[in-house]
C-alpha positions as CSV (number, residue, x, y, z in Angstrom):
1,M,-37.6,-33.9,-19.7
2,T,-39.2,-30.4,-21.6
3,S,-38.1,-27.0,-19.5
4,R,-42.1,-27.1,-18.8
5,R,-42.1,-30.2,-17.1
6,F,-38.7,-29.7,-15.3
7,G,-40.1,-26.2,-13.9
8,S,-43.2,-27.9,-12.5
9,F,-41.4,-30.5,-10.8
10,V,-39.1,-27.6,-9.1
11,S,-41.9,-25.6,-8.1
12,A,-43.4,-28.5,-6.4
13,L,-40.3,-29.6,-4.9
14,L,-40.0,-26.1,-3.6
15,I,-43.7,-26.3,-2.2
16,L,-42.5,-29.1,-0.3
17,L,-39.7,-27.7,1.2
18,I,-41.6,-24.3,2.3
19,F,-44.2,-25.7,3.8
20,W,-43.0,-28.9,5.5
21,G,-42.7,-27.8,9.1
22,I,-41.3,-24.4,8.8
23,D,-42.0,-21.6,11.4
24,Q,-42.5,-17.9,10.6
25,T,-38.6,-16.9,11.5
26,N,-37.5,-19.8,8.8
27,A,-40.6,-18.7,6.1
28,Q,-39.3,-14.9,6.4
29,S,-35.4,-16.3,5.8
30,I,-36.7,-18.0,2.5
31,V,-38.6,-14.7,1.4
32,S,-35.7,-12.9,1.5
33,R,-34.0,-15.0,-0.5
34,Y,-36.3,-16.0,-3.2
35,G,-39.1,-12.9,-3.1
36,K,-42.8,-13.1,-2.3
37,D,-43.2,-15.3,-5.3
38,S,-40.6,-18.1,-4.5
39,I,-42.3,-20.5,-6.7
40,S,-41.4,-17.9,-9.6
41,C,-38.1,-17.3,-8.4
42,V,-36.8,-21.3,-8.2
43,T,-38.6,-22.0,-11.7
44,N,-36.9,-19.4,-13.4
45,L,-34.0,-20.1,-11.4
46,A,-34.0,-23.8,-12.9
47,L,-34.8,-22.3,-16.5
48,Y,-32.2,-19.9,-16.5
49,R,-29.6,-22.5,-15.1
50,E,-30.8,-25.2,-18.1
51,F,-30.1,-22.9,-20.7
52,Y,-26.6,-21.2,-19.4
53,R,-25.5,-25.0,-19.0
54,Q,-25.9,-25.3,-22.8
55,K,-24.3,-21.9,-23.4
56,N,-27.7,-20.4,-24.8
57,Y,-27.6,-17.2,-23.3
58,K,-30.3,-15.9,-25.6
59,D,-33.3,-17.8,-24.0
60,A,-31.6,-18.2,-21.0
61,L,-31.7,-14.1,-20.4
62,P,-35.5,-13.8,-19.7
63,H,-35.2,-15.7,-16.9
64,W,-32.0,-14.7,-15.3
65,R,-33.5,-11.3,-15.5
66,Y,-36.7,-12.8,-13.3
67,V,-34.2,-14.3,-10.8
68,F,-32.0,-11.1,-11.2
69,N,-35.0,-8.4,-10.7
70,N,-37.0,-10.5,-8.1
71,C,-34.4,-12.6,-6.0
72,P,-31.0,-11.9,-6.4
73,R,-30.0,-13.2,-3.3
74,A,-31.4,-16.7,-4.1
75,T,-27.5,-17.7,-5.0
76,E,-24.7,-15.8,-6.0
77,N,-24.4,-17.9,-8.8
78,I,-27.3,-15.7,-10.4
79,L,-24.5,-13.0,-10.3
80,I,-21.7,-14.8,-11.2
81,N,-23.7,-16.3,-14.5
82,G,-24.8,-12.6,-15.5
83,A,-21.2,-11.3,-15.3
84,N,-20.6,-14.0,-17.6
85,M,-23.5,-13.9,-20.0
86,Y,-23.1,-9.7,-20.6
87,N,-19.1,-9.9,-20.8
88,S,-20.0,-12.4,-23.6
89,F,-22.7,-9.9,-25.0
90,I,-20.5,-7.1,-25.0
91,Q,-17.7,-9.0,-26.7
92,A,-19.5,-9.9,-29.6
93,E,-21.3,-6.2,-29.9
94,K,-20.3,-3.6,-32.7
95,D,-22.6,-0.9,-31.7
96,S,-20.9,1.3,-29.4
97,A,-24.3,2.7,-27.6
98,I,-25.6,-0.6,-27.4
99,K,-22.1,-1.7,-25.8
100,R,-22.3,0.9,-23.7
101,R,-25.5,0.1,-22.2
102,L,-24.5,-3.7,-21.9
103,V,-21.5,-2.4,-19.7
104,D,-24.0,-0.4,-17.5
105,T,-25.8,-3.5,-17.1
106,L,-22.8,-5.3,-16.0
107,F,-21.7,-2.9,-13.5
108,M,-25.4,-3.6,-12.0
109,I,-24.4,-6.8,-11.7
110,Y,-21.3,-6.5,-9.8
111,D,-23.0,-3.5,-7.4
112,T,-25.7,-6.1,-6.7
113,R,-22.9,-9.2,-5.8
114,I,-21.3,-6.6,-3.6
115,K,-24.7,-5.1,-2.3
116,Y,-25.9,-8.8,-0.8
117,F,-22.8,-11.1,-0.5
118,G,-19.8,-8.4,0.2
119,N,-16.0,-9.0,-0.7
120,E,-16.3,-5.6,-2.0
121,G,-12.8,-5.3,-3.1
122,R,-12.3,-8.5,-5.0
123,H,-15.3,-7.5,-6.9
124,L,-14.6,-4.4,-7.8
125,A,-11.1,-5.7,-9.1
126,S,-13.1,-8.3,-11.5
127,K,-15.6,-5.0,-12.3
128,A,-12.2,-2.7,-12.9
129,N,-10.9,-5.5,-15.6
130,D,-14.1,-6.2,-17.3
131,L,-14.5,-2.2,-17.8
132,L,-10.9,-1.9,-19.1
133,N,-11.4,-5.1,-21.4
134,A,-14.9,-3.5,-22.6
135,D,-13.9,-0.1,-23.2
136,S,-10.3,1.5,-22.6
137,T,-11.7,5.1,-22.8
138,R,-12.8,4.5,-19.3
139,S,-9.7,4.0,-17.7
140,F,-10.0,6.4,-15.5
141,E,-13.7,4.9,-13.8
142,A,-11.2,1.7,-13.8
143,Y,-8.6,3.1,-11.7
144,G,-11.2,4.5,-9.2
145,M,-12.1,1.2,-8.5
146,L,-8.9,-0.4,-8.6
147,K,-7.7,2.4,-6.0
148,R,-10.7,1.5,-3.8
149,T,-9.8,-2.3,-4.3
150,V,-6.1,-1.7,-3.5
151,D,-7.0,0.7,-0.4
152,L,-9.5,-1.9,0.8
153,Q,-7.3,-5.2,0.3
154,K,-3.8,-3.8,1.2
155,D,-1.1,-6.6,1.1
156,N,-3.8,-9.4,0.3
157,T,-4.2,-7.6,-3.4
158,E,-3.7,-10.2,-6.3
159,E,-0.9,-9.7,-9.0
160,S,-3.6,-9.5,-11.7
161,T,-5.4,-6.0,-9.7
162,L,-2.0,-4.4,-9.4
163,I,-1.3,-5.4,-13.1
164,N,-4.9,-3.6,-14.1
165,Y,-3.9,-0.4,-11.2
166,Y,-0.7,0.0,-13.5
167,R,-2.5,0.1,-16.5
168,A,-5.5,2.2,-15.9
169,A,-3.5,4.4,-14.0
170,I,-0.7,5.1,-16.5
171,A,-3.8,5.6,-19.4
172,S,-5.3,8.3,-16.8
173,F,-1.7,9.9,-16.3
174,K,-1.1,10.2,-20.0
175,S,-4.8,11.9,-20.3
176,G,-4.3,14.6,-17.8
177,K,-6.8,13.1,-15.3
178,I,-4.0,12.3,-12.3
179,T,-1.4,14.0,-11.5
180,N,2.3,13.3,-10.8
181,D,2.2,13.3,-7.0
182,E,-1.1,10.5,-7.6
183,M,1.3,8.7,-9.6
184,A,4.1,8.7,-7.2
185,E,1.8,8.0,-4.4
186,L,0.5,4.7,-6.2
187,F,4.2,3.5,-6.9
188,N,4.9,3.7,-3.3
189,Q,1.2,2.1,-2.5
190,A,1.9,-0.6,-5.2
191,E,5.2,-1.2,-4.3
192,S,5.0,-1.6,-0.4
193,I,2.3,-4.8,-1.3
194,I,4.9,-6.3,-3.8
195,D,7.6,-6.0,-1.1
196,D,5.0,-7.8,1.2
197,H,4.4,-10.8,-0.8
198,I,8.1,-11.3,-1.6
199,N,9.1,-11.1,2.1
200,N,6.3,-13.6,3.1
201,T,6.1,-15.4,-0.1
202,A,8.0,-19.0,0.4
203,G,8.0,-20.7,-3.1
204,Q,10.6,-19.3,-5.7
205,A,8.1,-19.0,-8.2
206,E,5.9,-16.3,-6.7
207,I,9.0,-14.6,-5.5
208,Q,9.8,-14.6,-8.9
209,K,6.3,-13.6,-10.4
210,W,6.3,-10.6,-8.1
211,T,9.8,-9.5,-8.4
212,Q,8.9,-9.5,-12.1
213,L,6.1,-7.0,-11.3
214,K,8.3,-5.3,-9.6
215,K,10.6,-4.6,-12.4
216,M,7.6,-4.3,-14.5
217,A,6.5,-1.0,-12.6
218,D,9.9,0.3,-12.9
219,K,9.9,0.4,-16.7
220,S,6.3,1.6,-16.8
221,I,5.6,3.9,-14.4
222,L,8.9,5.7,-13.4
223,P,9.8,7.0,-16.6
224,L,6.4,8.9,-16.6
225,L,7.5,10.7,-13.5
226,K,9.7,13.8,-12.9
227,C,13.2,13.8,-11.5
228,S,12.0,15.7,-8.4
229,D,8.8,12.8,-7.8
230,Y,12.1,10.3,-7.1
231,A,12.8,12.3,-4.1
232,T,9.3,11.9,-3.0
233,I,9.4,8.1,-3.7
234,F,12.8,7.1,-2.4
235,A,14.4,9.6,0.1
236,P,12.1,8.5,2.8
237,R,13.4,5.0,2.2
238,L,17.0,5.7,2.0
239,K,16.3,7.8,5.4
240,A,15.1,4.6,7.0
241,K,17.7,2.6,5.3
242,P,20.5,3.9,4.7
243,D,23.1,1.2,4.7
244,D,20.7,-1.2,2.5
245,P,22.7,-2.2,-0.6
246,V,19.7,-3.7,-2.6
247,L,17.5,-0.1,-2.0
248,L,20.8,1.8,-2.7
249,K,21.5,0.2,-6.0
250,R,18.3,0.1,-7.2
251,V,17.7,4.0,-6.7
252,S,21.3,4.8,-8.2
253,E,20.0,2.3,-11.6
254,V,16.7,4.1,-11.3
255,L,17.9,7.8,-11.7
256,F,20.4,6.8,-13.8
257,R,18.4,5.0,-16.3
258,N,15.6,8.2,-16.3
259,G,18.6,10.7,-16.6
260,C,18.2,12.2,-12.8
261,T,21.9,11.9,-12.2
262,D,21.5,15.3,-11.1
263,D,19.6,14.8,-8.2
264,S,21.4,14.3,-4.9
265,L,20.2,11.5,-4.0
266,Y,22.1,9.5,-7.2
267,L,25.6,10.9,-6.1
268,F,24.5,9.9,-2.0
269,S,23.4,6.3,-3.2
270,L,26.5,5.4,-5.3
271,E,28.6,7.1,-2.4
272,R,27.2,4.9,0.5
273,L,27.4,1.7,-2.0
274,N,31.2,2.4,-2.8
275,A,31.6,3.0,1.2
276,M,29.9,-0.4,1.7
277,G,32.0,-2.3,-0.9
278,P,34.8,-0.3,-3.1
279,D,33.8,-1.0,-6.5
280,P,35.4,0.0,-9.7
281,N,32.2,0.6,-11.5
282,T,30.6,2.3,-8.6
283,A,34.0,4.5,-8.0
284,F,33.5,5.9,-11.6
285,L,30.3,6.6,-11.6
286,I,31.1,9.0,-8.5
287,A,34.1,10.6,-9.9
288,R,31.7,11.3,-13.3
289,E,29.5,13.2,-10.9
290,Y,32.3,14.9,-9.6
291,L,33.6,16.0,-12.7
292,K,30.5,17.4,-14.0
293,R,30.5,19.2,-10.9
294,K,34.0,20.6,-11.9
295,N,35.8,18.5,-8.6
296,I,38.5,17.4,-10.6
297,P,40.8,16.3,-7.7
298,Q,37.6,14.7,-5.9
299,A,37.0,12.6,-8.9
300,V,40.6,11.5,-9.0
301,T,40.7,10.8,-5.2
302,C,37.7,8.4,-5.7
303,L,39.1,6.1,-8.3
304,T,42.7,6.5,-6.7
305,D,41.5,5.3,-3.1
306,V,39.3,2.7,-4.4
307,A,42.7,1.3,-6.8
308,G,44.4,1.1,-3.7
309,K,41.4,-0.6,-1.8
310,V,40.5,-3.7,-4.5
311,K,43.0,-6.7,-4.2
312,D,42.7,-8.3,-8.2
313,D,44.4,-6.5,-11.2
314,V,41.7,-6.9,-13.5
315,S,39.7,-4.3,-10.5
316,K,42.8,-2.3,-10.3
317,A,43.0,-2.2,-14.1
318,K,39.6,-1.1,-14.3
319,C,40.2,1.7,-11.8
320,H,43.2,3.0,-13.7
321,Y,41.2,3.0,-17.0
322,Y,38.6,5.0,-15.7
323,L,41.3,7.1,-13.7
324,G,42.3,8.0,-17.7
325,V,38.9,8.4,-18.9
326,I,38.2,11.2,-15.9
327,Y,41.8,12.7,-16.8
328,A,40.9,12.9,-20.5
329,D,37.6,14.5,-19.7
330,S,39.7,17.2,-18.3
331,K,42.2,17.5,-21.3
332,D,44.7,16.1,-18.9
333,Y,46.0,13.9,-21.8
334,T,49.6,12.9,-20.4
335,N,47.7,11.6,-17.4
336,A,45.3,9.9,-18.8
337,R,47.6,8.1,-21.1
338,A,49.5,7.1,-18.1
339,N,46.6,5.5,-16.7
340,A,45.7,4.1,-19.5
341,L,49.3,2.1,-19.9
342,K,49.0,1.0,-16.5
343,A,45.5,-0.8,-17.0
344,I,47.2,-2.4,-19.9
345,Q,49.8,-3.8,-17.9
346,L,47.5,-4.9,-15.1
347,K,45.2,-6.9,-17.0
348,S,46.0,-9.0,-20.7
349,G,43.5,-8.8,-23.5
350,Y,42.7,-5.3,-22.5
351,G,41.8,-3.3,-25.5
352,E,39.7,0.2,-24.2
353,P,42.4,1.7,-23.0
354,Y,44.2,1.7,-26.6
355,M,41.3,3.1,-27.8
356,L,41.3,5.9,-25.1
357,I,45.1,6.7,-25.6
358,A,43.9,6.9,-29.6
359,D,40.9,9.3,-28.5
360,C,43.4,11.3,-26.3
361,Y,45.7,11.5,-29.6
362,A,42.8,12.6,-32.0
363,Q,41.7,15.3,-29.4
364,S,44.4,17.2,-29.1
365,A,46.0,16.5,-33.0
366,L,45.1,20.5,-33.4
367,D,47.7,21.5,-30.7
368,C,50.7,19.1,-31.7
369,G,51.2,20.9,-34.9
370,G,51.4,24.3,-37.2
371,D,50.8,23.2,-40.7
372,N,48.9,21.0,-43.0
373,V,50.9,18.2,-41.8
374,T,52.1,18.2,-38.2
375,I,48.6,19.0,-37.1
376,R,47.5,15.8,-39.1
377,A,50.3,13.6,-37.7
378,A,48.9,12.8,-34.4
379,F,46.1,10.9,-36.2
380,W,48.5,8.7,-37.4
381,C,49.6,7.6,-33.9
382,A,45.8,7.8,-32.9
383,V,45.4,4.6,-36.0
384,D,48.3,2.8,-34.6
385,K,46.9,2.4,-31.0
386,L,43.7,1.4,-32.3
387,N,45.2,-1.4,-34.3
388,Q,46.9,-2.4,-31.1
389,A,43.3,-2.4,-29.4
390,K,41.4,-4.6,-32.1
391,K,44.8,-6.9,-32.2
392,T,44.7,-7.3,-28.1
393,D,40.8,-7.9,-27.9
394,P,39.4,-9.0,-31.4
395,K,35.7,-8.0,-29.8
396,L,36.6,-4.6,-30.5
397,E,37.1,-5.1,-34.2
398,S,33.9,-3.9,-35.6
399,T,34.1,-0.6,-33.5
400,V,37.4,0.3,-34.1
401,N,37.5,0.0,-37.7
402,K,34.6,2.3,-37.9
403,L,37.1,4.8,-35.7
404,I,40.0,3.7,-38.3
405,T,38.0,4.9,-41.0
406,Q,36.9,8.3,-39.1
407,Y,40.7,8.8,-38.2
408,S,42.0,8.2,-41.5
409,R,40.1,10.8,-43.2
410,N,42.2,13.2,-41.7
411,F,45.5,12.1,-42.9
412,P,47.3,14.4,-45.1
413,T,47.0,14.3,-48.5
414,K,49.5,13.4,-51.2
415,Q,50.2,17.0,-52.0
416,M,50.7,17.9,-48.4
417,L,53.4,14.9,-48.0
418,L,54.9,16.0,-50.8
419,N,54.9,20.0,-49.8
420,G,56.1,18.8,-46.5
421,K,58.6,16.9,-48.4
422,L,58.2,13.5,-46.8
423,K,57.5,10.6,-48.0
424,I,54.9,7.6,-47.5
425,G,56.0,4.6,-45.8
426,S,59.0,6.6,-43.9
427,K,59.3,7.0,-39.8
428,Y,58.2,10.2,-38.7
429,L,58.3,11.4,-34.5
430,V,55.7,13.2,-33.6
431,G,56.3,15.6,-31.5
432,C,54.3,17.8,-28.4
433,W,53.4,15.7,-25.6
434,I,52.8,12.3,-27.6
435,N,56.7,12.0,-28.9
436,E,56.2,8.5,-30.6
437,T,57.5,7.4,-34.1
438,T,54.9,6.5,-36.4
439,I,54.7,5.5,-40.1
440,V,53.8,8.6,-42.8
441,R,50.7,7.8,-44.4
442,S,48.2,9.5,-46.9
443,N,44.2,9.7,-46.3
444,L,43.7,7.7,-49.7
445,E,45.8,5.0,-48.4
446,K,44.6,1.9,-47.1
447,T,44.8,1.5,-42.9
448,K,43.1,-1.6,-41.8
């Protein structure tokens, strides 16, 4: 059937439908949908649909334009198909000026669809998505549409909408068009929606999907903000749920990852976590914060308390190792070594404490001698401990070998040993607080 004959058939059918027993009210309804010239509307509707079905958008366009301009309410498919056609034209167009005009027409299609068929939130989301794909320089316009969408849809907002919301907001923030406060507000709003989906979704796959979106926001939005912005985001949540372990852990991780450990929320969240369930790793982070604040007794007390509460030797060993680190940071090398040795006793295959002792020896070398040989002797003992570390835990070998190479450069030269009347390979007692016997070596000697 040719398009002309097809159009005549449809026109005749419409006439029968219109004039076969309709009253005035129904006639007004038909006019509102099909326009004053309903026959032309239906004819052009049928013709554009046929070309559209064939993906012949060029020939479909004149007929589509007629129905769009004269009877857009005839069927919502006019606007759905129109958006598809114009997205195709936009994708194929190379001229930026023409492309912009095509995008403007696409906007008219979406606005018309909202006007006559409602569902503003959903269609604004589609409009913004098409804009982001067509012209990334107009991200701020898309951001405005998506903000309106999220305000309308609230907890019914779809995953794809939030992804685009983040995308548009990040671009707008980087171009200086939205502020830190607006980004913080967006983060809170979006996360509330995500949490609602996680808490009210039964399927594991759906929960995983929304959980991944939450992680994406943490990685893409939070690093853009200032430390003070995190207080705006998390302080009200912590006030509402001060004993929520998931929230406390997340706050501490976010602040740590983004270099905001000086914020009081960081120490607060760690201390609450540790009070709920003593843990060596958490205790060490707390102790390190006290150390930064020059409160060494409190740092030591924190780790000592946890060491007394944990039941297994592995956790106790970690506590003593961390105590050693705290003491070493405060240059109390004697207590640092004592705790490192205690950790070694409690946990087999524990190489890190040997590395800690080696570092203490190296750090105190200058304080443990008065001439070219004695100020370097501590490095012999340091390398001895490093060799014990990689023997105890072979996984440390690569790291340890680099340190051995570094430390061995500080060994005395052969001339220094000759001047000091020391023989390579002989035993030597390193004094000071170290008080260990080692083997004399020169800086040209292989130490691995």
